[in-house]
C-alpha positions as CSV (number, residue, x, y, z in Angstrom):
1,M,-38.2,-33.8,12.3
2,D,-35.0,-31.9,13.2
3,P,-34.5,-29.3,10.4
4,N,-30.7,-29.9,10.5
5,R,-31.4,-33.5,9.3
6,A,-33.5,-32.5,6.3
7,F,-30.7,-33.6,4.0
8,G,-30.2,-36.9,5.8
9,E,-26.9,-35.9,7.2
10,M,-24.9,-38.8,8.8
11,P,-21.6,-38.0,10.4
12,M,-18.8,-40.0,8.8
13,P,-15.5,-41.2,10.5
14,L,-13.0,-38.5,10.0
15,F,-10.3,-40.5,8.3
16,S,-12.2,-43.4,6.8
17,P,-13.1,-42.8,3.1
18,A,-16.7,-42.6,2.2
19,A,-18.0,-45.7,0.5
20,D,-18.0,-44.0,-3.0
21,D,-14.8,-42.1,-2.5
22,V,-12.6,-44.6,-4.4
23,A,-12.9,-45.6,-8.0
24,G,-14.0,-49.3,-8.2
25,V,-15.7,-49.3,-4.8
26,R,-19.5,-49.7,-4.9
27,P,-21.5,-46.7,-3.7
28,A,-23.0,-46.7,-0.2
29,K,-26.0,-48.9,0.1
30,G,-29.2,-47.0,-0.8
31,T,-27.4,-44.4,-2.9
32,P,-29.3,-43.9,-6.2
33,S,-27.2,-44.8,-9.3
34,Y,-27.8,-41.3,-10.8
35,L,-26.4,-39.7,-7.7
36,A,-23.3,-41.9,-7.6
37,D,-22.8,-41.1,-11.3
38,H,-23.1,-37.4,-10.7
39,R,-20.6,-37.6,-7.9
40,A,-18.2,-39.6,-10.0
41,R,-18.5,-37.1,-12.9
42,L,-17.9,-34.2,-10.5
43,R,-14.8,-35.7,-9.0
44,D,-13.5,-36.6,-12.4
45,R,-14.0,-33.0,-13.6
46,F,-12.1,-31.7,-10.5
47,M,-9.2,-34.1,-11.0
48,Q,-9.0,-33.3,-14.8
49,G,-9.4,-29.5,-14.6
50,G,-8.9,-28.5,-11.0
51,A,-10.9,-26.1,-8.9
52,Q,-10.6,-23.4,-11.7
53,A,-12.9,-25.4,-13.9
54,M,-15.7,-25.5,-11.3
55,P,-18.1,-22.8,-10.0
56,D,-18.2,-22.3,-6.2
57,Y,-21.3,-24.4,-5.6
58,E,-19.8,-27.5,-7.3
59,L,-16.6,-27.2,-5.4
60,L,-18.7,-27.0,-2.3
61,E,-20.6,-30.1,-3.3
62,L,-17.3,-32.0,-3.3
63,V,-16.7,-31.0,0.3
64,L,-20.3,-32.0,1.3
65,F,-20.1,-35.5,-0.2
66,R,-18.5,-37.0,2.8
67,A,-20.9,-35.3,5.3
68,I,-24.0,-36.3,3.4
69,P,-23.3,-39.5,1.6
70,R,-26.7,-40.5,0.2
71,Q,-28.5,-37.3,-0.7
72,D,-28.2,-34.8,-3.5
73,V,-26.2,-32.0,-1.9
74,K,-26.4,-29.5,-4.8
75,P,-29.4,-27.6,-3.3
76,L,-27.7,-27.2,0.0
77,A,-24.4,-26.1,-1.7
78,R,-26.3,-23.5,-3.7
79,R,-28.2,-22.3,-0.6
80,L,-24.9,-22.0,1.3
81,I,-23.4,-19.9,-1.5
82,E,-26.5,-17.7,-1.7
83,T,-26.5,-17.2,2.1
84,F,-22.8,-16.4,2.6
85,G,-21.7,-15.1,-0.7
86,D,-19.0,-17.3,-2.0
87,F,-17.0,-20.5,-1.3
88,N,-14.5,-18.7,1.0
89,R,-17.2,-17.1,3.1
90,V,-18.9,-20.4,3.5
91,L,-15.7,-22.0,4.9
92,S,-15.1,-19.1,7.3
93,A,-18.6,-18.6,8.5
94,P,-19.1,-19.2,12.3
95,P,-20.5,-22.6,13.1
96,A,-23.6,-21.1,14.8
97,R,-24.5,-19.3,11.6
98,L,-23.9,-22.4,9.5
99,T,-26.1,-24.6,11.7
100,A,-28.9,-22.0,11.5
101,L,-29.3,-23.0,7.9
102,N,-31.7,-25.8,7.2
103,G,-29.8,-29.0,6.3
104,V,-26.5,-28.1,8.0
105,G,-25.6,-30.1,11.1
106,P,-22.3,-31.1,12.9
107,A,-20.9,-33.3,10.2
108,V,-21.2,-30.6,7.5
109,V,-19.7,-28.0,9.8
110,T,-16.8,-30.3,10.6
111,E,-16.0,-30.9,6.9
112,L,-16.1,-27.2,6.2
113,K,-13.8,-26.4,9.1
114,I,-11.4,-29.1,8.1
115,V,-11.0,-27.5,4.7
116,E,-10.7,-24.0,6.2
117,A,-8.0,-25.2,8.6
118,A,-6.1,-27.0,5.8
119,A,-6.1,-23.9,3.6
120,Q,-4.8,-21.7,6.4
121,R,-2.1,-24.2,7.4
122,L,-0.9,-24.4,3.8
123,A,-0.7,-20.7,3.5
124,R,1.0,-20.3,6.9
125,A,3.6,-22.9,6.1
126,K,4.9,-20.5,3.3
127,V,5.7,-17.7,5.8
128,I,6.5,-19.2,9.2
129,N,10.2,-19.3,10.0
130,R,11.0,-17.4,6.8
131,P,12.2,-13.8,6.1
132,L,9.0,-12.0,5.5
133,L,10.3,-9.0,3.7
134,S,11.5,-11.3,0.9
135,S,8.3,-13.4,1.0
136,W,5.8,-10.5,0.8
137,E,3.4,-12.1,-1.7
138,A,3.2,-15.3,0.4
139,L,2.5,-13.1,3.4
140,L,-0.3,-11.3,1.6
141,D,-1.8,-14.6,0.5
142,Y,-1.7,-15.9,4.0
143,C,-3.3,-12.8,5.4
144,H,-6.1,-13.0,2.9
145,T,-6.7,-16.7,3.5
146,A,-6.8,-16.2,7.2
147,M,-8.7,-12.9,7.5
148,A,-10.3,-11.6,4.3
149,H,-13.7,-13.4,4.8
150,R,-14.2,-13.0,8.5
151,E,-17.4,-11.5,9.7
152,V,-15.8,-9.5,12.6
153,E,-12.7,-7.5,12.8
154,Q,-9.6,-9.4,13.9
155,F,-6.2,-7.8,14.8
156,R,-3.1,-9.9,14.4
157,V,0.5,-9.1,15.2
158,L,3.4,-10.8,13.3
159,Y,6.6,-10.8,15.4
160,L,9.9,-10.9,13.6
161,D,13.5,-11.4,14.8
162,R,16.6,-9.4,13.8
163,K,16.7,-11.2,10.4
164,N,13.0,-10.4,9.8
165,V,12.1,-14.1,10.2
166,L,8.6,-14.7,11.5
167,V,8.8,-16.1,15.0
168,A,5.2,-15.7,16.1
169,D,1.8,-14.9,14.5
170,E,-0.7,-14.1,17.2
171,E,-4.3,-12.8,17.3
172,Q,-4.1,-9.8,19.7
173,A,-7.9,-9.0,19.7
174,R,-11.2,-9.8,18.1
175,G,-14.1,-7.3,17.9
176,T,-17.3,-6.5,16.1
177,V,-18.1,-5.9,12.4
178,D,-16.4,-2.5,12.5
179,H,-14.3,-2.2,15.6
180,V,-11.6,-4.2,17.4
181,P,-10.0,-3.2,20.7
182,V,-6.2,-2.9,20.5
183,Y,-3.8,-2.3,23.4
184,P,-0.3,-1.0,22.4
185,R,1.2,-1.9,25.8
186,E,0.2,-5.6,25.4
187,I,1.7,-5.7,21.9
188,I,5.0,-4.3,23.1
189,R,5.1,-6.5,26.2
190,R,4.6,-9.6,24.0
191,A,7.3,-8.4,21.6
192,L,9.8,-8.1,24.5
193,E,8.8,-11.6,25.7
194,L,9.6,-13.0,22.3
195,N,12.7,-10.9,21.9
196,A,11.2,-9.6,18.6
197,S,13.0,-6.8,16.8
198,A,10.2,-5.8,14.4
199,L,6.4,-6.1,13.9
200,I,3.9,-6.3,11.1
201,L,0.4,-5.3,12.2
202,V,-2.6,-6.8,10.3
203,H,-6.3,-6.5,10.7
204,N,-9.3,-7.0,8.4
205,H,-12.3,-4.9,7.4
206,P,-15.4,-7.2,7.2
207,S,-17.0,-4.6,4.9
208,G,-14.5,-5.5,2.3
209,D,-13.1,-2.0,1.9
210,P,-9.6,-1.7,3.3
211,T,-9.6,2.1,3.5
212,P,-8.3,3.0,7.0
213,S,-10.5,4.8,9.5
214,D,-9.3,7.7,11.6
215,Q,-9.3,5.3,14.5
216,D,-7.0,2.9,12.5
217,I,-4.6,5.7,11.8
218,T,-4.5,7.0,15.4
219,M,-4.1,3.5,16.9
220,T,-1.3,2.7,14.5
221,A,0.5,5.9,15.5
222,K,0.2,5.0,19.2
223,I,1.7,1.5,18.6
224,A,4.5,2.9,16.5
225,Q,5.4,5.4,19.2
226,A,5.4,2.7,21.9
227,A,7.5,0.4,19.7
228,D,10.0,3.2,18.9
229,S,10.6,3.9,22.6
230,M,11.7,0.2,22.9
231,G,13.8,0.1,19.8
232,I,11.2,-2.1,17.9
233,T,10.5,-1.4,14.2
234,I,7.0,-1.4,12.8
235,H,7.5,-2.6,9.2
236,D,3.9,-2.1,8.1
237,H,0.3,-2.2,9.1
238,L,-1.9,-4.1,6.6
239,I,-5.6,-3.8,6.3
240,I,-7.1,-6.8,4.6
241,G,-10.2,-6.3,2.5
242,K,-12.2,-8.9,0.6
243,S,-10.2,-8.6,-2.7
244,R,-7.4,-6.3,-1.9
245,E,-5.2,-5.0,0.9
246,L,-3.9,-1.6,2.0
247,S,-0.4,-1.0,3.2
248,F,0.2,1.9,5.7
249,R,3.8,2.0,4.6
250,S,2.9,2.3,0.9
251,E,0.3,5.0,1.6
252,G,2.7,7.1,3.6
253,L,0.8,6.6,6.8
254,L,3.6,4.9,8.7
């Protein structure tokens, strides 16, 4: 038997509700009554108290219901949390690592990635086409949502116009668990293409500790020097850790 089918995963149509998704609709044929009751109770708790009232594994169960409609998904939800650490890290885990876990197949990965994409899009909507310097908390929320739980370093550049409105948010490079290659010339070239007047640099530390390395400091200085020669302002360089961020500007490093 394919180990990825150990939990009886059956891909569901993307936009068609699962048979037991709507109150008053009978559970899918073959679904034990105790399982249907458990799912109904869990959904009700979520609607009454929200995500704050639920541990990570129960919130994950809600996501898994559609992908695995007729099996108890609690063991798989717990195993995912144990493997990756928390709900956010499960959502952001690479598909290859997810499918390496017994019971996870394409339908589960799809559901997880839909939720991840929705979270990022909601956070991004609060900062795109808005003055970032007056929306700083929303910017930090977006950066944490998009980058805090990545397993490799990612370097993003936020390009701003003369009114400090975000006009582009682009991934400049992706690297390993502790290094990402960054090319100042490419960043400045792209800024000129976009007619950007200012930049905010952002990268994550998969270790969770946002303390800058000597290489981070040196690289930032090179980008700032290149930007200054073209009349482009570097507002800040943010390093995103698991639970907090570090600002080069606040630390006097920029």
